[in-house]
DRENTORKOL-3810 file (N, C-alpha, C; in nm, 4 decimals):
REM DRENTORKOL-3810
@n.u->3.0447; n.v->-4.9581; n.w->4.9961; ca.u->3.1078; ca.v->-4.8245; ca.w->4.9340; c.u->3.0323; c.v->-4.7080; c.w->4.9746
@n.u->3.0997; n.v->-4.6096; n.w->5.0146; ca.u->3.0011; ca.v->-4.4831; ca.w->5.0255; c.u->2.9810; c.v->-4.4172; c.w->4.9046
@n.u->2.8800; n.v->-4.3410; n.w->4.8954; ca.u->2.8364; ca.v->-4.2711; ca.w->4.7903; c.u->2.8151; c.v->-4.1093; c.w->4.8052
@n.u->2.8160; n.v->-4.0313; n.w->4.7000; ca.u->2.7963; ca.v->-3.8971; ca.w->4.7009; c.u->2.7598; c.v->-3.8530; c.w->4.5650
@n.u->2.6782; n.v->-3.7451; n.w->4.5579; ca.u->2.6442; ca.v->-3.6806; ca.w->4.4378; c.u->2.7735; c.v->-3.6260; c.w->4.3617
@n.u->2.7768; n.v->-3.6502; n.w->4.2424; ca.u->2.8799; ca.v->-3.5992; ca.w->4.1646; c.u->2.9021; c.v->-3.4547; c.w->4.1667
@n.u->2.7930; n.v->-3.3644; n.w->4.1656; ca.u->2.7925; ca.v->-3.2219; ca.w->4.1841; c.u->2.8685; c.v->-3.1835; c.w->4.3229
@n.u->2.8721; n.v->-3.2621; n.w->4.4107; ca.u->2.9240; ca.v->-3.2293; ca.w->4.5544; c.u->3.0808; c.v->-3.1982; c.w->4.5159
@n.u->3.1402; n.v->-3.2757; n.w->4.4340; ca.u->3.2779; ca.v->-3.2488; ca.w->4.4085; c.u->3.3190; c.v->-3.1180; c.w->4.3691
@n.u->3.2272; n.v->-3.0557; n.w->4.2805; ca.u->3.2404; ca.v->-2.9280; ca.w->4.2232; c.u->3.2100; c.v->-2.8204; c.w->4.3424
@n.u->3.1097; n.v->-2.8523; n.w->4.3990; ca.u->3.0667; ca.v->-2.7541; ca.w->4.5069; c.u->3.1603; c.v->-2.7510; c.w->4.6231
@n.u->3.2051; n.v->-2.8553; n.w->4.6789; ca.u->3.2871; ca.v->-2.8759; ca.w->4.7952; c.u->3.4251; c.v->-2.8955; c.w->4.7790
@n.u->3.4578; n.v->-2.9450; n.w->4.6583; ca.u->3.6150; ca.v->-2.9833; ca.w->4.6356; c.u->3.6345; c.v->-3.1136; c.w->4.6718
@n.u->3.7346; n.v->-3.1730; n.w->4.6176; ca.u->3.7736; ca.v->-3.3132; ca.w->4.6521; c.u->3.8266; c.v->-3.3235; c.w->4.8054
@n.u->3.8806; n.v->-3.2278; n.w->4.8572; ca.u->3.9477; ca.v->-3.2269; ca.w->4.9892; c.u->3.8282; c.v->-3.2591; c.w->5.0784
@n.u->3.7021; n.v->-3.2201; n.w->5.0480; ca.u->3.5836; ca.v->-3.2332; ca.w->5.1440; c.u->3.5550; c.v->-3.3826; c.w->5.1693
@n.u->3.6234; n.v->-3.4734; n.w->5.0877; ca.u->3.5775; ca.v->-3.6074; ca.w->5.0916; c.u->3.6916; c.v->-3.6941; c.w->5.1451
@n.u->3.7997; n.v->-3.6254; n.w->5.1949; ca.u->3.9169; ca.v->-3.7041; ca.w->5.2627; c.u->3.8734; c.v->-3.7910; c.w->5.3539
@n.u->3.7964; n.v->-3.7610; n.w->5.4504; ca.u->3.7494; ca.v->-3.8452; ca.w->5.5567; c.u->3.6860; c.v->-3.9763; c.w->5.5003
@n.u->3.6035; n.v->-3.9511; n.w->5.4105; ca.u->3.5214; ca.v->-4.0666; ca.w->5.3481; c.u->3.6284; c.v->-4.1672; c.w->5.2652
@n.u->3.7180; n.v->-4.0968; n.w->5.2065; ca.u->3.8315; ca.v->-4.1775; ca.w->5.1308; c.u->3.9141; c.v->-4.2616; c.w->5.2296
@n.u->3.9281; n.v->-4.2095; n.w->5.3561; ca.u->3.9993; ca.v->-4.2885; ca.w->5.4487; c.u->3.9474; c.v->-4.4374; c.w->5.4710
@n.u->3.8153; n.v->-4.4349; n.w->5.4537; ca.u->3.7273; ca.v->-4.5556; ca.w->5.4740; c.u->3.7232; c.v->-4.6519; c.w->5.3530
@n.u->3.7617; n.v->-4.5968; n.w->5.2345; ca.u->3.7651; ca.v->-4.6577; ca.w->5.1195; c.u->3.7181; c.v->-4.5894; c.w->4.9879
@n.u->3.7065; n.v->-4.6473; n.w->4.8768; ca.u->3.6517; ca.v->-4.5736; ca.w->4.7436; c.u->3.5183; c.v->-4.5060; c.w->4.7879
@n.u->3.4988; n.v->-4.4001; n.w->4.7030; ca.u->3.3798; ca.v->-4.3394; ca.w->4.7062; c.u->3.3089; c.v->-4.3301; c.w->4.5747
@n.u->3.1925; n.v->-4.3893; n.w->4.5693; ca.u->3.1167; ca.v->-4.3916; ca.w->4.4482; c.u->3.0374; c.v->-4.2627; c.w->4.4243
@n.u->3.0558; n.v->-4.1966; n.w->4.3059; ca.u->2.9926; ca.v->-4.0698; ca.w->4.2705; c.u->2.8817; c.v->-4.1011; c.w->4.1832
@n.u->2.7592; n.v->-4.0400; n.w->4.2302; ca.u->2.6360; ca.v->-4.0673; ca.w->4.1561; c.u->2.5941; c.v->-3.9439; c.w->4.0674
@n.u->2.5562; n.v->-3.9680; n.w->3.9424; ca.u->2.5317; ca.v->-3.8627; ca.w->3.8534; c.u->2.3983; c.v->-3.9252; c.w->3.7840
@n.u->2.2920; n.v->-3.8403; n.w->3.7805; ca.u->2.1675; ca.v->-3.8717; ca.w->3.7229; c.u->2.1054; c.v->-3.9921; c.w->3.7870
@n.u->2.1310; n.v->-4.0078; n.w->3.9194; ca.u->2.0849; ca.v->-4.1213; ca.w->4.0074; c.u->2.1506; c.v->-4.2598; c.w->3.9666
@n.u->2.2564; n.v->-4.2549; n.w->3.8930; ca.u->2.3259; ca.v->-4.3849; ca.w->3.8607; c.u->2.4777; c.v->-4.3705; c.w->3.9029
@n.u->2.5314; n.v->-4.4721; n.w->3.9442; ca.u->2.6938; ca.v->-4.4641; ca.w->3.9660; c.u->2.7585; c.v->-4.4243; c.w->3.8457
@n.u->2.8438; n.v->-4.3166; n.w->3.8602; ca.u->2.9085; ca.v->-4.2702; ca.w->3.7266; c.u->3.0761; c.v->-4.2655; c.w->3.7502
@n.u->3.1112; n.v->-4.2501; n.w->3.8761; ca.u->3.2611; ca.v->-4.2499; ca.w->3.8836; c.u->3.2819; c.v->-4.3075; c.w->4.0148
@n.u->3.4219; n.v->-4.3573; n.w->4.0301; ca.u->3.4726; ca.v->-4.3903; ca.w->4.1645; c.u->3.6056; c.v->-4.3182; c.w->4.1897
@n.u->3.5869; n.v->-4.2525; n.w->4.3098; ca.u->3.7019; ca.v->-4.1671; ca.w->4.3602; c.u->3.7773; c.v->-4.2552; c.w->4.4637
@n.u->3.9102; n.v->-4.2650; n.w->4.4485; ca.u->3.9713; ca.v->-4.3445; ca.w->4.5502; c.u->4.1209; c.v->-4.2591; c.w->4.5781
@n.u->4.1686; n.v->-4.3041; n.w->4.6966; ca.u->4.3047; ca.v->-4.2398; ca.w->4.7256; c.u->4.3990; c.v->-4.2837; c.w->4.6386
@n.u->4.5240; n.v->-4.2090; n.w->4.6305; ca.u->4.6325; ca.v->-4.2492; ca.w->4.5436; c.u->4.6922; c.v->-4.3665; c.w->4.5814
@n.u->4.7036; n.v->-4.3872; n.w->4.7268; ca.u->4.7532; ca.v->-4.5193; ca.w->4.7789; c.u->4.6630; c.v->-4.6435; c.w->4.7260
@n.u->4.5315; n.v->-4.6233; n.w->4.7279; ca.u->4.4372; ca.v->-4.7403; ca.w->4.6904; c.u->4.4674; c.v->-4.7616; c.w->4.5360
@n.u->4.4701; n.v->-4.6612; n.w->4.4555; ca.u->4.4962; ca.v->-4.6691; ca.w->4.3157; c.u->4.6165; c.v->-4.7502; c.w->4.2917
@n.u->4.7296; n.v->-4.7156; n.w->4.3686; ca.u->4.8609; ca.v->-4.7769; ca.w->4.3272; c.u->4.8451; c.v->-4.9320; c.w->4.3789
@n.u->4.7637; n.v->-4.9622; n.w->4.4888; ca.u->4.7418; ca.v->-5.0989; ca.w->4.5079; c.u->4.6852; c.v->-5.1736; c.w->4.4115
@n.u->4.5615; n.v->-5.1123; n.w->4.3290; ca.u->4.5088; ca.v->-5.1682; ca.w->4.2256; c.u->4.6028; c.v->-5.1954; c.w->4.1102
@n.u->4.6878; n.v->-5.0929; n.w->4.0917; ca.u->4.7818; ca.v->-5.1155; ca.w->3.9811; c.u->4.8776; c.v->-5.2211; c.w->4.0027
@n.u->4.9252; n.v->-5.2292; n.w->4.1187; ca.u->5.0282; ca.v->-5.3293; ca.w->4.1644; c.u->4.9519; c.v->-5.4738; c.w->4.1453
@n.u->4.8331; n.v->-5.4862; n.w->4.1770; ca.u->4.7582; ca.v->-5.6103; ca.w->4.1864; c.u->4.7400; c.v->-5.6468; c.w->4.0240
@n.u->4.7141; n.v->-5.5526; n.w->3.9395; ca.u->4.6878; ca.v->-5.5868; ca.w->3.8162; c.u->4.8252; c.v->-5.6272; c.w->3.7409
@n.u->4.9288; n.v->-5.5647; n.w->3.7763; ca.u->5.0519; ca.v->-5.5946; ca.w->3.7191; c.u->5.0887; c.v->-5.7329; c.w->3.7508
@n.u->5.0743; n.v->-5.7625; n.w->3.8843; ca.u->5.1164; ca.v->-5.9073; ca.w->3.9361; c.u->5.0250; c.v->-6.0044; c.w->3.8524
@n.u->4.9007; n.v->-5.9745; n.w->3.8454; ca.u->4.8145; ca.v->-6.0736; ca.w->3.7690; c.u->4.8493; c.v->-6.1025; c.w->3.6250
@n.u->4.9056; n.v->-5.9785; n.w->3.5566; ca.u->4.9618; ca.v->-5.9940; ca.w->3.4111; c.u->5.0862; c.v->-6.0708; c.w->3.4207
@n.u->5.1658; n.v->-6.0542; n.w->3.5088; ca.u->5.2981; ca.v->-6.1178; ca.w->3.5212; c.u->5.2708; c.v->-6.2734; c.w->3.5487
@n.u->5.1809; n.v->-6.2995; n.w->3.6259; ca.u->5.1450; ca.v->-6.4483; ca.w->3.6534; c.u->5.0801; c.v->-6.5120; c.w->3.5386
@n.u->4.9914; n.v->-6.4417; n.w->3.4686; ca.u->4.9424; ca.v->-6.4948; ca.w->3.3427; c.u->5.0425; c.v->-6.5187; c.w->3.2245
@n.u->5.1394; n.v->-6.4307; n.w->3.2246; ca.u->5.2545; ca.v->-6.4379; ca.w->3.1187; c.u->5.3394; c.v->-6.5629; c.w->3.1579
@n.u->5.3657; n.v->-6.5792; n.w->3.2930; ca.u->5.4358; ca.v->-6.6877; ca.w->3.3427; c.u->5.3594; c.v->-6.8156; c.w->3.2980
@n.u->5.2505; n.v->-6.8283; n.w->3.3119; ca.u->5.1698; ca.v->-6.9484; ca.w->3.2911; c.u->5.1594; c.v->-6.9718; c.w->3.1351
@n.u->5.1621; n.v->-6.8690; n.w->3.0576; ca.u->5.1854; ca.v->-6.8864; ca.w->2.8965; c.u->5.3145; c.v->-6.9487; c.w->2.8712
@n.u->5.4174; n.v->-6.9064; n.w->2.9305; ca.u->5.5530; ca.v->-6.9501; ca.w->2.9084; c.u->5.5514; c.v->-7.1112; c.w->2.9525
@n.u->5.5041; n.v->-7.1383; n.w->3.0788; ca.u->5.4979; ca.v->-7.2753; ca.w->3.1259; c.u->5.4138; c.v->-7.3735; c.w->3.0248
@n.u->5.3119; n.v->-7.3241; n.w->2.9715; ca.u->5.2186; ca.v->-7.3943; ca.w->2.8867; c.u->5.2629; c.v->-7.3908; c.w->2.7301
@n.u->5.3915; n.v->-7.3203; n.w->2.7048; ca.u->5.4308; ca.v->-7.3257; ca.w->2.5864; c.u->5.3538; c.v->-7.2273; c.w->2.4715
@n.u->5.2777; n.v->-7.1469; n.w->2.5272; ca.u->5.1920; ca.v->-7.0493; ca.w->2.4372; c.u->5.2703; c.v->-6.9286; c.w->2.4251
@n.u->5.3990; n.v->-6.9280; n.w->2.3925; ca.u->5.4911; ca.v->-6.8248; ca.w->2.3564; c.u->5.5517; c.v->-6.8445; c.w->2.2032
@n.u->5.5887; n.v->-6.7346; n.w->2.1538; ca.u->5.6731; ca.v->-6.7595; ca.w->2.0295; c.u->5.7994; c.v->-6.6696; c.w->2.0603
@n.u->5.9078; n.v->-6.7382; n.w->2.0320; ca.u->6.0401; ca.v->-6.6562; ca.w->2.0451; c.u->6.0986; c.v->-6.6255; c.w->1.9026
@n.u->6.1576; n.v->-6.5139; n.w->1.8921; ca.u->6.2230; ca.v->-6.4649; ca.w->1.7684; c.u->6.2564; c.v->-6.3163; c.w->1.7879
@n.u->6.2978; n.v->-6.2660; n.w->1.6901; ca.u->6.3507; ca.v->-6.1215; ca.w->1.6815; c.u->6.2144; c.v->-6.0305; c.w->1.6756
@n.u->6.2254; n.v->-5.9069; n.w->1.6986; ca.u->6.1063; ca.v->-5.8156; ca.w->1.6926; c.u->6.0578; c.v->-5.8224; c.w->1.5380
@n.u->6.1406; n.v->-5.8065; n.w->1.4521; ca.u->6.1031; ca.v->-5.8275; ca.w->1.3192; c.u->6.0446; c.v->-5.9549; c.w->1.2781
@n.u->6.0951; n.v->-6.0717; n.w->1.3302; ca.u->6.0286; ca.v->-6.2007; ca.w->1.2875; c.u->5.8763; c.v->-6.2024; c.w->1.3486
@n.u->5.8687; n.v->-6.1662; n.w->1.4844; ca.u->5.7331; ca.v->-6.1700; ca.w->1.5425; c.u->5.6511; c.v->-6.0646; c.w->1.4760
@n.u->5.6818; n.v->-5.9405; n.w->1.4355; ca.u->5.5960; ca.v->-5.8572; ca.w->1.3670; c.u->5.5535; c.v->-5.9216; c.w->1.2327
@n.u->5.6428; n.v->-6.0015; n.w->1.1663; ca.u->5.6162; ca.v->-6.0582; ca.w->1.0358; c.u->5.4966; c.v->-6.1621; c.w->1.0616
@n.u->5.5113; n.v->-6.2485; n.w->1.1706; ca.u->5.4179; ca.v->-6.3417; ca.w->1.2106; c.u->5.2686; c.v->-6.2749; c.w->1.2285
@n.u->5.2780; n.v->-6.1684; n.w->1.3028; ca.u->5.1526; ca.v->-6.0986; ca.w->1.3293; c.u->5.0928; c.v->-6.0283; c.w->1.2152
@n.u->5.1723; n.v->-6.0032; n.w->1.1154; ca.u->5.1218; ca.v->-5.9212; ca.w->0.9995; c.u->5.0919; c.v->-6.0185; c.w->0.8891
@n.u->5.1010; n.v->-6.1759; n.w->0.9304; ca.u->5.0717; ca.v->-6.2609; ca.w->0.8266; c.u->5.1642; c.v->-6.2809; c.w->0.7148
@n.u->5.2792; n.v->-6.2440; n.w->0.7181; ca.u->5.3803; ca.v->-6.2371; ca.w->0.6100; c.u->5.4624; c.v->-6.3787; c.w->0.6145
END
């Protein structure tokens, strides 16, 4: 992963890093430590999509394993509230 000092964003603007972002995420360093990750919108969407697929797969596994409770919203809320 490429790195750059965080103040460079303020000094040069995000557009100055377009070429670096084409290669992948950019780690921004502040006080000599990794502080932020800058990534393209397409890369962000890919991460979001992967996270969504992972959550759906985990939910499907819960259903197959019988780790679900069925009922109305009111019934489930009562169970969660301990009523």
